[in-house]
N, C-alpha and C positions, 0 to 999 in steps of 0.2 A: 557604559560609554556616554559621556555627558551630552553630546549632541547627536545621539543615535537617530533621532527623527530625520536628520538631514542626509543620512547615508542610505544607500540601496540595500536590499536584502542580500545581494551578492556580497557586498562589502562586510555586512554584519555577520553573515555566516562564515566568511573567510577568517574572521578574527574572533569567532565565538562570542559575539557581542562586544568584543574589545576589552574584556575585563583583564585586569592585571592582579596577580596574587599580591595581597597587601603586605605579606611578610617578606617573601623572597624577591618580589617584583618580577616574577617569571611571567612571560607572555603566554605560556601554556598553562591552563588551569590544572591544579593538583588533583590527584585521585584521593578521595576521602574514603578510607576503608573501614573506619570505626563502626562498630555495631552498637555501642552504647555511649552515653554522654553524661557528663557531670551535672547534678542538680545544683541550683543556687542555694545559698544558706537558708533562704526562706522557703525552700522545697520546690521552687518553680524551675522552669526550663527557659530561661531568657534567650537562649540561643535559638529556640524554635525546634530543636532536635531532641528526641527522647530515645529512640531505638531504631535500628537499621531496617526493620521489616517494613514499616509504613513510610519511611522517608530517608533521604540521603542527600547531602550537599552536591555531590557530583551529578546525581540524577537530576536534581533541580536545575543545575546549570544547563544541561542538555535539553531538558524540557522547555526552558526559556527560549532557546534557539529555535526549536521546532514551532513553538507558539508564535514566534515572530514570523517565521516562514509562512505559516498558515493563516496569519492575521486572526488569531484566536483570542478574543477578549477574556475568556474564562481560563485560559492557560491550557497546558498539555500534561498528560500523564504517561509515563513510560512503564511498559510491562515487560515481562520476561520473554514474550514472544508475540507475534501477531495474533495467534489464536487466543492467547490469554487476554489481549486487549479486546478482541471481538467478543469473547465470552463474557467479559465484564459488562458490555452494553446490554446483553440479554439477561445476565444474572441480576442486574439492577432493576429488572421488571418484576412483576408479581405473578404467581401462579394463576393461570387462567387468562392472562393477557394474550391478545391476538397480535401477531407480527406478520408482516408481509416482506418477503425477501426475493431477491433476483433469482430466477430459475437457473441462469448461468452465472456462476460465481466460483470463488476459490473452493475446490472440491472438498477439502477437509472440513471447512466450516459448514458447507451445505450438509455433509453427512452428519456432523455433530448436531446441527439444528434439527434434522429430521429423525434422529435417533435419541440422542441424549437430552436435548433441551425439552423435547416433548415428554420425557419421563417425569420431569418435575413440574409439568403443568402448562408450559407455553403452547399456544396454538399457532402453528407455523404454516403459512401458506406461501407457495412459490408462484411467481408470475414473471412473464417476460416484461421486465420493467422498461425496456426501450419502447414499449407500446403503452403510451400514457392512458389510453382508453382502457386497456386491460388492467393497468395499475389502479385506476380510479374505481373500476368495478370490484377489485379485490379488497380495497380498503373499506373498513366498516366504521362509520362514524360512531364515536363513543366506545368502541371496542378495540380498535387497532391502536396500539400504543407506540409502535416503532415500525417504520419503513426502512428497510436496509437495501441499499443498491450498491452495485459495484460497476464502476465505469472508468475506463474501458473494462469490459468483463473478461475475465481470464478463463479460457484461452482463445475465445472466438472474437474478442475485442469489439463487441457491440457497444454502442454509446447510448446512455440514458440521459435525458434532459434533466439536469440537477434542479434548475429553477422550477421546472414544471412538476417534478416529483415533490419538491418542497411544498409547492402550493397545494397539491393534492393531500399530502400528509397533514399539513397544518389545518386545512379546511375540515379534516376529520378529527382534529384534536390529537394528532400523533406527532412524533418527532421523526425527522429524517436523518439517518446516518449513512455516510458514504465511505465505502472502501475505495480509497484513492491511491492504493499501492502502485498500480501500473502507471498512473498519471504523475504522481508526486507533485509537490507544490511548485515545481519548476513549470509544470504545464497547467495545473488546475488548482484553484483554491475554493473548495466546495462551500466553506462557510460564507464566503462573500457572495455566493449564488443562492443562499437561502438555507443551506443545510444546517443542522443543529450540532452534529458530531461528524468529525472526519477521522477515519482510522487508516493507519499504515502498518503493514508488516515492515518495520524499520530495518529488518534484516536485509531488505532488498536495496533499492536505489538510494535511500537516505544514507545508509551506511556505505554501501557500494564496494566493499572489499571481501565479502563472503567469509567474514571471520567473527561476526556477531549475530546472535539470535535475539531479536527485540521486536516489540510492538509499541505503538503509541496511539493515544486518542487525543484529539484537541476539540475544544468546545466553544460554542458561541455564547452560551449563557451560563452563569454561575448559579444554577437553580437547584431545586431539590433532587432532580434526577442526576445531575452532575455530582452532587454531594453523595448520592448513593453509589455511584460508580467509584468514587474515592474510597468509600467504605468497603466495597467489594475487593478492591486491590489490597487495601491494608489488612482486612480480615483474612483474605485468602492467601496472603503472602506472595502475590504475583508481581511484585516490583522487580525491575531489572537490577542486576548487580552493579556496583560502582565501577568495576573494571570495564564491563561491557558498555556502561554509559559513557565512560571516558573514550573508548574506542569509537563509539557512535558519534560523539562530539568531534572527534578527529575526522571522521568520514564526512561530516557535514561541512567542514571547512572547504572541501573541494567539490561539494555537491553541484554547484552551478557549472563548474568546468566540465565535470563528468557528464552531467545530464545533457548539456549542449552537444558534446561530442557523440554521445550515444544516440541521441535523437536524430542527429544528422546522419549517422551511420545507418540507423534503422530505415530512415526515409530513402536513402540511396539503395539499400538492399531491396526494399519493397518494390521500388520502381524497376530495378533491373530483373528481379526474379519474376515480376509480372510478365515479362517477355520471354522467360526461359521455356524452352520446348518441353521440359520434363516437369514443369510445375503447372498444375491445372488451375490453381487459385491462390491468391495472396490475400490474407486477412490483415488489413492495416488501415486504421481510420484516416491516415494521411492520403490515401489514394482516392482520386475523384470518384471512382466507381464504388467505393465503400458506401453501404446504405446510410451510415451515420456520419459521412464526411462533413456535410454542411453544418450539422449540429456540433460536431467536434471542433470545427473551425471557429464556431462562435464561443464555445466555453473552454477551449484549450488555448494556451499561449506557447510560444517558443517551440512550435512543432507539435507532433502528435504522439509522442511517447517513444520508448526504447524497445517495445515489444511488437512482434508480428508472428503470424503463423502462416505456414504454407501447406497446401495439399499437393501431394506428389502423384504424378501419373504412375500407374502400375499398382496402386493400392497399398495395403498395409505392409506387405513384404518389401516393397520398394522404399517406403518411408523408413522402416526400421533399417533396411540396408544402407540408406543414405546416412542415417545417424551413425551407423557402424563404420562408415568409410571416412568420416571427417578426421582431420588431423589438427587444424588450428582451433576449431570449435571444440568445446568440451561436452561430452555426453553426461549431463548432470541435471538434477532438480534445482530449482530456485531461479532467480532472475535479478537483474539490476546491478550485478557486480561488474567490475572492470574487465573480466574475462567473459567472452561470448559463450553462451550455453545453448545446446540443442537437446530437445527431449520429445520422445514419442508419448504424448500425454495420455492417449487412450490406454496404453499399457499400465500407466501409473494409476489412473483413476478406476479402471476396472469396469464391471457391469454397471449399466445405467449412465455411463458418461455421455455428455453431449458432444464429445469430440469425435469427429469422423476418424475412422481407422487409418486413413491416409495422411493425417495431419501431423506436422512437426511444429512445435513451439520454439521460437527463436528469441533469445534474449541477447541484444546487441551490446557488446562491451566497447572498449575504447581502442581496439586494434585498428589497423588500417582497413577501411572498408573494401579496398581492392583485394586484399589478402583474404578477407572473410568471404567475399563473393567467389573468388577463385577456388577456395577450399570447398564451398558448397557445390559449385559447378562440377568440380572433379568428383565429388562424392555422389552427386546425382547421376553422373555418367557411369560411375563404377557400379551403382545399384541397378542399372538397367542393362548391364552386359549379359 
């Protein structure tokens, strides 16, 4: 788009940066499925494409949209899943490197770090990163190479000060990576707050339709570490497929509309459920009583996200019973889709989970908030009969 600098991110996302196919003049970018490419007569690859494993034109197009959304000078890299994207950040380090990660974070990544990553030499330390004093004490100058935070953290939705964490990491000679899946660039752009890497499980709100598994990294600096991340993706074959990249690009076109509706719905539900007689606590950074509310208000825009958790009176059985009784909400893993999802996370995460047994995680979709509330209200009543 010739005058892209004059348009808002919402407009650029809606038109996938406004590119028109040069051959057909189509307003929708084509899907490039080719796995191999013709060499030039001089044996070079003037097109810039060699083989489908390290690179693909459809993937590049989608990466450019996400890099625009995240204000990432070094660009973005798409992966086959959020886990693949996160793993690449740690695989780009060296055996023996020390990393500090959030104690409360996406459970599958936490387990992988504490079991698999340590097997090939990473020294992994967990800390409550919303406590900057604790984070500073955990970081070892000259030894710590990466600080990994998740904010808001899944599923307790604690808030970590991104700028503060970046200052601590950089003072120790480390990089800061932020899992911003729950926030999305609609609410937070970590790179503008000092982070070096931002990661998303793009399966979630970036795609928004529960039909693509994808991950993405975006970087502030095109340095040696970012080059190593690229090598990890290319060598490990972790790139996303072109069809999935195309679908993700399609989802990004409605990202701003979806995220706004979902955030409004989440805020409405959080406020109403806070007064519900069968709910003992609502975890949502948009509520004034949330411990991280003031910080969230400073580093988040356009609301406080699409996710919340509730603790149900009556304990675990009542929480599971509530999830069993919903009709409009769907009992399913994941988040960020247009359909609202409810999940008893302690059952999913198993032993060692930080989730209270009475907790239900709610991902707000784009349905009528009144319908969503009524369905939960009826399910809570049914679980307490």
